C-alpha positions as CSV (number, residue, x, y, z in Angstrom):
1,M,-42.0,12.2,15.2
2,F,-38.5,13.4,14.4
3,S,-37.0,12.1,17.7
4,I,-35.1,9.5,15.8
5,F,-33.0,12.2,14.2
6,K,-32.2,13.8,17.5
7,T,-30.6,10.8,19.1
8,K,-27.1,11.5,20.5
9,Y,-25.8,8.1,19.6
10,R,-25.5,7.0,16.0
11,P,-23.8,3.6,15.6
12,G,-22.5,4.4,12.1
13,L,-22.1,2.0,9.2
14,A,-20.5,-1.5,9.5
15,P,-17.0,-1.7,7.9
16,T,-17.6,-5.1,6.2
17,R,-18.5,-3.7,2.8
18,I,-15.4,-1.5,2.8
19,E,-13.2,-4.5,3.6
20,A,-14.8,-6.6,0.9
21,L,-14.2,-4.0,-1.8
22,T,-10.7,-3.2,-0.6
23,D,-9.7,-6.9,-0.6
24,S,-10.9,-7.3,-4.2
25,I,-8.9,-4.3,-5.4
26,F,-5.7,-5.5,-3.6
27,G,-6.1,-8.9,-5.2
28,F,-6.7,-7.4,-8.7
29,A,-3.7,-5.1,-8.3
30,I,-1.3,-7.9,-7.4
31,T,-2.6,-9.9,-10.3
32,L,-2.1,-7.1,-12.8
33,L,1.6,-6.7,-11.7
34,V,2.6,-9.9,-13.2
35,L,1.2,-9.0,-16.6
36,A,4.3,-6.8,-17.2
37,L,6.3,-10.1,-17.4
38,V,5.7,-11.2,-21.0
39,V,6.8,-14.7,-22.2
40,P,8.6,-14.2,-25.5
41,E,7.8,-16.1,-28.7
42,L,11.2,-17.3,-29.9
43,S,12.1,-19.4,-32.9
44,E,14.1,-22.6,-32.7
45,A,17.1,-20.8,-34.2
46,Q,16.9,-18.1,-31.5
47,L,16.6,-20.7,-28.7
48,S,19.6,-22.5,-30.1
49,S,21.6,-19.3,-30.0
50,G,20.8,-18.7,-26.3
51,A,18.3,-15.9,-27.0
52,L,16.0,-17.0,-24.1
53,L,18.7,-16.5,-21.5
54,S,19.4,-13.0,-22.9
55,Y,15.8,-12.2,-22.8
56,L,15.5,-13.4,-19.2
57,I,18.5,-11.3,-18.2
58,A,16.9,-8.3,-19.9
59,L,13.8,-8.9,-17.8
60,L,15.7,-8.7,-14.5
61,P,14.6,-5.1,-13.8
62,K,11.0,-6.1,-14.3
63,F,11.4,-9.1,-12.0
64,V,12.9,-7.0,-9.3
65,T,10.2,-4.3,-9.7
66,Y,7.5,-6.9,-9.6
67,L,8.8,-8.5,-6.4
68,V,9.3,-5.2,-4.5
69,S,5.9,-3.9,-5.7
70,A,4.0,-7.1,-4.8
71,L,5.6,-6.8,-1.4
72,V,4.6,-3.2,-1.1
73,I,0.9,-3.9,-2.0
74,S,0.9,-6.9,0.4
75,I,2.2,-4.8,3.2
76,F,-0.5,-2.2,2.5
77,W,-3.1,-5.0,2.7
78,I,-1.7,-6.3,5.9
79,G,-1.7,-2.8,7.4
80,H,-5.3,-2.3,6.2
81,T,-6.3,-5.6,7.7
82,I,-4.8,-4.7,11.1
83,L,-6.3,-1.2,10.9
84,F,-9.8,-2.7,10.5
85,A,-9.2,-4.8,13.5
86,F,-9.5,-1.6,15.4
87,V,-12.3,0.1,13.3
88,K,-15.7,-0.6,14.8
89,K,-17.9,1.7,12.6
90,T,-17.6,4.0,9.6
91,D,-19.0,7.2,8.2
92,R,-19.2,8.8,4.7
93,F,-15.9,10.6,4.9
94,F,-14.1,7.5,6.1
95,M,-15.5,5.6,3.2
96,L,-14.3,8.3,0.8
97,L,-10.8,8.2,2.2
98,N,-10.8,4.5,1.7
99,V,-12.1,4.8,-1.9
100,F,-9.3,7.3,-2.8
101,F,-6.8,4.9,-1.1
102,I,-7.9,1.9,-3.2
103,I,-7.9,4.0,-6.3
104,T,-4.1,4.6,-5.8
105,I,-3.7,0.8,-5.2
106,G,-5.5,0.0,-8.4
107,F,-3.3,2.5,-10.3
108,F,-0.1,1.1,-8.9
109,P,0.5,-1.5,-11.6
110,F,1.0,1.3,-14.2
111,P,4.0,3.0,-12.5
112,V,5.3,-0.5,-11.7
113,A,5.3,-1.5,-15.4
114,L,6.8,1.9,-16.3
115,L,9.6,1.5,-13.8
116,G,10.2,-2.1,-14.9
117,K,10.7,-1.0,-18.5
118,Y,12.6,2.2,-17.8
119,P,14.3,1.6,-14.5
120,Y,16.7,4.5,-14.8
121,Q,14.5,7.2,-16.3
122,L,13.8,10.0,-13.8
123,E,10.1,10.3,-14.9
124,A,9.5,6.6,-14.1
125,I,11.3,6.8,-10.8
126,V,9.4,9.9,-9.7
127,L,6.0,8.6,-10.8
128,Y,6.6,5.3,-8.9
129,G,7.6,7.2,-5.8
130,A,4.7,9.7,-6.1
131,T,2.3,6.9,-6.2
132,L,3.8,5.4,-3.0
133,V,3.7,8.8,-1.3
134,T,0.0,9.3,-2.2
135,S,-1.0,5.8,-1.1
136,G,0.9,6.2,2.1
137,L,-0.6,9.5,2.9
138,L,-4.1,8.3,2.2
139,F,-3.6,5.2,4.4
140,A,-2.2,7.4,7.2
141,S,-5.3,9.7,6.8
142,I,-7.6,6.7,7.2
143,W,-6.1,5.7,10.5
144,M,-5.7,9.3,11.8
145,Y,-9.3,10.1,11.0
146,A,-10.7,6.9,12.5
147,S,-8.6,7.3,15.7
148,H,-9.3,11.0,16.2
149,K,-11.1,11.1,19.5
150,R,-11.7,7.4,19.0
151,H,-14.9,8.2,17.1
152,L,-14.6,5.1,14.8
153,I,-12.3,2.8,16.7
154,S,-12.4,0.7,19.8
155,N,-12.5,2.6,23.0
156,K,-10.0,0.1,24.5
157,L,-7.1,1.7,22.7
158,S,-4.8,3.8,24.8
159,D,-3.5,7.2,23.8
160,A,0.0,5.7,23.7
161,L,-1.1,3.1,21.2
162,I,-2.9,5.6,19.0
163,K,0.3,7.8,18.9
164,K,2.4,4.8,18.0
165,G,-0.1,4.0,15.2
166,N,0.3,7.6,14.0
167,I,4.0,7.2,13.8
168,I,3.9,3.8,12.1
169,V,1.6,5.0,9.3
170,A,3.5,8.3,8.8
171,V,7.0,7.0,8.4
172,A,6.6,5.4,5.0
173,P,5.1,8.3,3.1
174,V,7.7,10.7,4.6
175,V,10.6,8.4,3.6
176,Y,9.2,7.9,0.1
177,F,8.7,11.7,-0.3
178,L,12.4,12.2,0.6
179,A,13.4,9.4,-1.7
180,V,11.5,11.2,-4.6
181,L,13.4,14.4,-3.9
182,L,16.6,12.4,-3.8
183,A,15.9,11.0,-7.3
184,F,16.8,14.3,-8.8
185,V,20.3,14.0,-7.4
186,V,21.0,10.2,-7.0
187,P,18.3,8.1,-8.7
188,Q,20.1,4.9,-7.9
189,L,19.9,5.6,-4.2
190,T,16.2,6.3,-4.6
191,L,15.7,2.9,-6.2
192,A,17.5,1.3,-3.2
193,I,15.2,3.1,-0.8
194,Y,12.1,1.8,-2.7
195,A,13.4,-1.7,-2.1
196,I,14.5,-1.3,1.5
197,V,11.4,0.4,3.0
198,P,9.0,-2.6,2.4
199,A,11.5,-4.9,4.0
200,I,11.4,-2.8,7.2
201,Y,7.6,-3.2,7.4
202,V,7.9,-7.0,7.3
203,V,9.1,-6.9,10.9
204,P,6.1,-7.2,13.3
205,S,5.2,-4.1,15.2
206,V,3.6,-3.4,18.6
207,V,0.3,-3.2,16.9
208,D,0.7,-6.7,15.4
209,E,1.5,-8.1,18.8
210,L,-1.6,-6.6,20.4
211,V,-3.9,-7.9,17.7
212,E,-2.4,-11.4,17.8
213,A,-2.7,-11.4,21.6
214,G,-6.4,-10.6,21.4
215,A,-6.1,-7.2,23.1
216,I,-9.1,-6.0,21.1
217,E,-12.4,-7.6,20.2
C-alpha cells in the first residue's frame, strides 16, 4: 500500500506557479521605482522664475538612478525567463530560493529611492550595491541548484553549457561586491560600475542564442 512512496522517479512540481508569482513581483518593483519621481506643485510666480527647470535639474540623479535600476530589474527578469526555459520541474528548496530572490527584487525600490535622493552618501551607495549582490547571488544559486546533476533542468544541456551558465550568473554579483568595497575608497567609480554592468548584460549571450534557436523544448 506504500509502494507509491517508494517509486524511484518523482516528477516534481511544475514551475508555472513560480513564474507567475515572480513576474508579478518584477512588474510591481518596476512600477514602484517611478514613485521616487515626484511632480512638484509650483505657483505661477515660481514657474515664471524658472523654478521648474531648476527642480528638474535637481531631479537628474533620481532620473539616472531610475533608468539604471529599471534596466537592472529588467535584466534580472530576462535572465529569470531564460533560466526557466531550461527548468522542467521544481522542488521545495528551489521554490524557497526563488522566494528569497523575489524578496530582494521587491525590496529594490527602497535602495533605489535612497540612492536617488542621496547619490553621494556612502551608506546609500553601499546599501544599493549590497542589494544587487544579494539578488545576484540568489539568482546564481537558483541556476546552480537547478543545474546540479541536471536534477531540475533539461537533460539536453551539455556540461559546457551548464558551466557557461555558471559563469554568466556569477559575474555580476562578484563585480558588484568588488564595487561595494571600492565605494569606501572611490565612491564615484562605484556609481559608474553600477551603471556599466547592466549595459554589459544587454548584449545577447550564448544561452540566448540557444533558446532562440529552439535548442531546448
